[in-house]
TIVEX-171225 format. One record per residue: x, y, z of N, C-alpha, C, O in turn. Coordinates in steps of 0.2 Angstrom, whole numbers. Atoms other than C-alpha are relative to their C-alpha. Example, Ala and Ser with C-alpha at 12.3 -4.5 7.8 and 13.67 -1.06 7.14 Angstrom:
2
+-------+-------+-------+-------+-------+-------+-------+-------+-------+-------+-------+-------+
!  n.xx !  n.yy !  n.zz ! ca.xx ! ca.yy ! ca.zz !  c.xx !  c.yy !  c.zz !  o.xx !  o.yy !  o.zz !
+-------+-------+-------+-------+-------+-------+-------+-------+-------+-------+-------+-------+
!     4 !    -6 !     0 !    62 !   -22 !    39 !     4 !     6 !     0 !     9 !     5 !     3 !
!    -4 !    -6 !    -1 !    68 !    -5 !    36 !    -4 !     5 !     3 !    -1 !    11 !     4 !
+-------+-------+-------+-------+-------+-------+-------+-------+-------+-------+-------+-------+
END
This chain:
83
+-------+-------+-------+-------+-------+-------+-------+-------+-------+-------+-------+-------+
!  n.xx !  n.yy !  n.zz ! ca.xx ! ca.yy ! ca.zz !  c.xx !  c.yy !  c.zz !  o.xx !  o.yy !  o.zz !
+-------+-------+-------+-------+-------+-------+-------+-------+-------+-------+-------+-------+
!     4 !    -7 !     0 !   192 !  -147 !    14 !    -4 !     0 !    -6 !    -3 !    -2 !   -12 !
!     8 !     0 !     5 !   176 !  -144 !     3 !     2 !     6 !    -6 !     4 !    12 !    -4 !
!    -2 !    -5 !     7 !   178 !  -135 !   -14 !    -6 !     7 !     0 !    -5 !    12 !    -3 !
!     5 !    -5 !    -1 !   163 !  -124 !    -9 !     5 !     7 !     3 !    10 !     6 !     6 !
!    -3 !    -6 !    -2 !   169 !  -105 !    -6 !    -3 !     0 !     7 !    -7 !    -3 !     9 !
!     3 !    -1 !    -7 !   167 !   -99 !    12 !    -6 !     5 !    -1 !    -7 !     8 !    -7 !
!     7 !    -5 !     0 !   151 !   -88 !    16 !     2 !     7 !    -1 !    -1 !    11 !    -5 !
!    -3 !    -7 !     1 !   161 !   -73 !    16 !     2 !     1 !    -7 !     2 !     7 !    -9 !
!    -2 !    -1 !     7 !   167 !   -75 !    -3 !    -7 !    -2 !    -4 !    -8 !     1 !   -10 !
!     6 !     0 !     4 !   148 !   -80 !    -8 !    -4 !     7 !     2 !    -8 !     8 !    -3 !
!     2 !    -6 !    -2 !   143 !   -63 !     1 !     2 !     5 !    -5 !    -1 !     8 !    -9 !
!    -4 !    -5 !     4 !   155 !   -54 !    -8 !    -1 !    -1 !    -8 !    -1 !     4 !   -11 !
!     1 !     0 !     7 !   151 !   -61 !   -26 !    -8 !     2 !    -1 !   -10 !     2 !    -7 !
!     8 !    -2 !     0 !   132 !   -57 !   -24 !     0 !     9 !    -1 !    -3 !    12 !    -5 !
!     1 !    -8 !     2 !   136 !   -38 !   -21 !     4 !     3 !    -6 !     2 !     8 !    -8 !
!    -5 !    -2 !     3 !   150 !   -37 !   -34 !    -6 !    -1 !    -8 !    -6 !     3 !   -12 !
!     4 !     1 !     6 !   136 !   -43 !   -48 !    -6 !     5 !     0 !   -10 !     4 !    -4 !
!     5 !    -4 !     0 !   124 !   -28 !   -44 !     1 !     5 !    -6 !     6 !     5 !    -9 !
!     1 !    -5 !     7 !   118 !   -15 !   -57 !     5 !     5 !     1 !     8 !     5 !     7 !
!    -4 !    -5 !    -1 !   130 !     0 !   -59 !    -4 !     4 !     2 !   -10 !     4 !     3 !
!     2 !    -6 !    -5 !   129 !    15 !   -49 !    -5 !     5 !    -4 !   -10 !     8 !    -2 !
!     6 !    -5 !     3 !   121 !    26 !   -63 !    -7 !    -2 !    -2 !   -12 !     1 !    -2 !
!     7 !     3 !     1 !   107 !    14 !   -66 !    -4 !     2 !     7 !   -10 !     4 !     6 !
!     3 !    -1 !    -6 !   102 !    16 !   -48 !    -3 !     7 !     0 !    -8 !     8 !     3 !
!     3 !    -7 !    -1 !   100 !    36 !   -49 !    -7 !     1 !    -6 !   -11 !     6 !    -6 !
!     6 !    -3 !     5 !    87 !    34 !   -64 !    -6 !    -5 !     1 !   -10 !    -7 !    -3 !
!     6 !     6 !    -2 !    75 !    22 !   -54 !    -6 !     4 !    -1 !    -7 !    10 !    -1 !
!     8 !    -2 !     0 !    56 !    24 !   -55 !    -2 !     3 !     6 !    -7 !     7 !     5 !
!     2 !    -2 !    -5 !    55 !    28 !   -38 !     2 !     9 !     1 !    -2 !    12 !     4 !
!    -2 !    -6 !     1 !    65 !    46 !   -41 !    -6 !     3 !    -3 !   -10 !     1 !    -7 !
!     4 !    -5 !     3 !    54 !    61 !   -44 !     3 !     2 !    -7 !     9 !     1 !    -8 !
!    -3 !    -3 !     7 !    56 !    67 !   -62 !     2 !     6 !     1 !     2 !     9 !     6 !
!    -2 !    -6 !     1 !    62 !    82 !   -68 !    -5 !     6 !     1 !    -9 !     6 !    -3 !
!     5 !    -3 !     0 !    51 !    96 !   -62 !    -6 !    -1 !     5 !   -10 !     3 !     7 !
!     5 !     3 !    -5 !    42 !    85 !   -49 !     2 !     1 !     7 !     8 !     0 !     7 !
!    -2 !     2 !    -6 !    44 !    86 !   -30 !    -2 !    -5 !     3 !    -7 !    -8 !     1 !
!     2 !     8 !    -4 !    44 !    71 !   -19 !    -7 !     1 !     3 !   -11 !    -3 !     3 !
!     7 !    -1 !    -3 !    29 !    79 !   -10 !    -6 !     0 !    -4 !   -12 !    -2 !    -3 !
!     7 !    -1 !     4 !    18 !    82 !   -25 !    -2 !    -7 !    -2 !    -8 !    -8 !    -3 !
!    -1 !     7 !     1 !    20 !    63 !   -28 !    -5 !    -3 !     5 !    -9 !    -8 !     3 !
!     4 !     3 !    -6 !    10 !    59 !   -11 !    -7 !     4 !    -2 !    -7 !    10 !    -1 !
!     6 !    -4 !     1 !    -8 !    63 !   -16 !    -5 !    -3 !     6 !    -6 !    -8 !     9 !
!     5 !     1 !    -7 !   -20 !    65 !    -2 !    -8 !    -1 !    -1 !   -11 !     4 !    -4 !
!     7 !     3 !     2 !   -36 !    57 !    -4 !    -6 !     2 !     5 !    -5 !    -1 !    11 !
!     5 !    -3 !    -4 !   -52 !    66 !     4 !    -3 !    -6 !     2 !    -7 !    -9 !    -2 !
!     4 !     5 !    -2 !   -60 !    51 !    15 !    -6 !     2 !     0 !    -8 !     8 !     2 !
!     7 !    -1 !    -1 !   -79 !    50 !    14 !    -3 !    -1 !     6 !    -2 !    -7 !     8 !
!     3 !     2 !    -6 !   -88 !    50 !    30 !    -7 !     0 !     0 !   -10 !     2 !     5 !
!     7 !     3 !     1 !  -104 !    44 !    23 !    -2 !    -7 !     1 !    -8 !    -8 !     0 !
!     1 !     7 !    -1 !  -102 !    26 !    26 !    -5 !    -1 !     7 !    -6 !     3 !    11 !
!     5 !     1 !    -6 !  -114 !    18 !    39 !     4 !     0 !     6 !    10 !     2 !     7 !
!    -4 !    -1 !    -7 !  -109 !    18 !    56 !     3 !    -8 !     2 !     8 !    -9 !     5 !
!    -3 !     7 !    -1 !  -107 !    -1 !    57 !     6 !    -2 !    -3 !    11 !    -5 !     1 !
!    -6 !    -1 !     3 !   -95 !     0 !    44 !     6 !     4 !     2 !    12 !     1 !     1 !
!    -4 !    -6 !    -2 !   -86 !    14 !    50 !     3 !    -3 !     6 !     9 !    -3 !     7 !
!    -2 !     5 !    -7 !   -84 !     3 !    67 !     5 !    -5 !    -2 !    11 !    -5 !     1 !
!    -3 !     6 !     2 !   -78 !   -11 !    58 !     6 !     2 !    -4 !    11 !    -2 !    -6 !
!    -7 !    -1 !     4 !   -65 !    -1 !    48 !    -1 !    -2 !    -6 !     5 !    -3 !    -8 !
!     0 !     3 !     6 !   -71 !    -8 !    32 !    -5 !     6 !    -6 !    -9 !    10 !    -5 !
!     2 !    -2 !     5 !   -76 !    -1 !    15 !    -8 !     0 !     0 !   -11 !    -5 !     0 !
!     7 !     1 !     1 !   -94 !     3 !    14 !    -4 !     1 !    -5 !    -4 !     7 !    -6 !
!     3 !    -1 !     7 !  -105 !     2 !    -2 !    -6 !     5 !     1 !   -10 !     6 !    -4 !
!     5 !    -5 !    -1 !  -117 !    15 !     6 !    -8 !     0 !    -4 !   -11 !     5 !    -6 !
!     7 !     2 !     3 !  -133 !     7 !    -1 !    -4 !     3 !     6 !    -2 !     3 !    12 !
!     6 !    -1 !    -5 !  -149 !    13 !     9 !    -5 !    -5 !    -2 !    -6 !    -9 !    -7 !
!     0 !    -2 !    -7 !  -158 !     9 !    20 !     6 !    -5 !     3 !    10 !    -2 !     7 !
!    -6 !     4 !    -2 !  -146 !    -5 !    23 !     6 !    -3 !    -5 !     5 !    -6 !   -10 !
!    -7 !     3 !     6 !  -128 !    -9 !    15 !     0 !    -6 !    -1 !    -2 !   -11 !     3 !
!    -1 !     7 !     2 !  -123 !   -23 !     7 !     5 !    -5 !     4 !     5 !   -11 !     4 !
!    -4 !     3 !    -6 !  -109 !   -27 !    20 !    -3 !    -2 !     5 !    -2 !    -7 !     9 !
!     4 !     3 !    -7 !  -122 !   -28 !    34 !    -4 !    -5 !    -2 !    -6 !   -10 !     3 !
!     3 !     6 !     1 !  -132 !   -39 !    24 !     3 !    -6 !    -1 !     1 !   -11 !     2 !
!    -4 !     6 !     0 !  -119 !   -50 !    19 !     1 !    -4 !     6 !     1 !   -10 !     6 !
!    -2 !     2 !    -5 !  -113 !   -51 !    36 !    -4 !    -1 !     6 !    -1 !    -2 !    11 !
!     6 !     2 !    -4 !  -130 !   -53 !    44 !     1 !     4 !     6 !     0 !     1 !    11 !
!    -1 !    -5 !    -6 !  -126 !   -37 !    56 !    -6 !     5 !    -1 !    -8 !     7 !    -7 !
!     6 !    -6 !     0 !  -139 !   -24 !    61 !     4 !     7 !    -4 !     9 !     9 !    -1 !
!    -2 !    -7 !     3 !  -135 !    -8 !    50 !    -3 !     7 !     5 !    -8 !    10 !     5 !
!     1 !    -6 !    -5 !  -134 !     5 !    62 !    -2 !     8 !    -3 !    -3 !    12 !     0 !
!     3 !    -4 !     5 !  -139 !    18 !    48 !     7 !     5 !     0 !    13 !     3 !     1 !
!    -4 !    -5 !     3 !  -130 !    35 !    42 !     0 !     6 !     4 !    -5 !     6 !     8 !
!     0 !    -6 !    -3 !  -126 !    51 !    50 !    -2 !     5 !    -4 !     1 !     5 !   -10 !
!     3 !    -7 !     4 !  -134 !    67 !    42 !     6 !     6 !     0 !     5 !    11 !    -3 !
+-------+-------+-------+-------+-------+-------+-------+-------+-------+-------+-------+-------+
END
């Protein structure tokens, strides 16, 4: 027979060495006192001023005019901007 413990014992050893339960309640993911969990979600307003080419490609537009840097770099025709 081998000297290594069975897989069940190995799994049990790993779980028994976990952190105490009181440390788990003080995690950084939990909202602090006075904060709600919904307040931590910051909604950012998305700009709609990127060039049409970058918007179609779903990439961030540098918004340089008349031709953005992404269109120059990728050698695409910059379709311009909506007013």
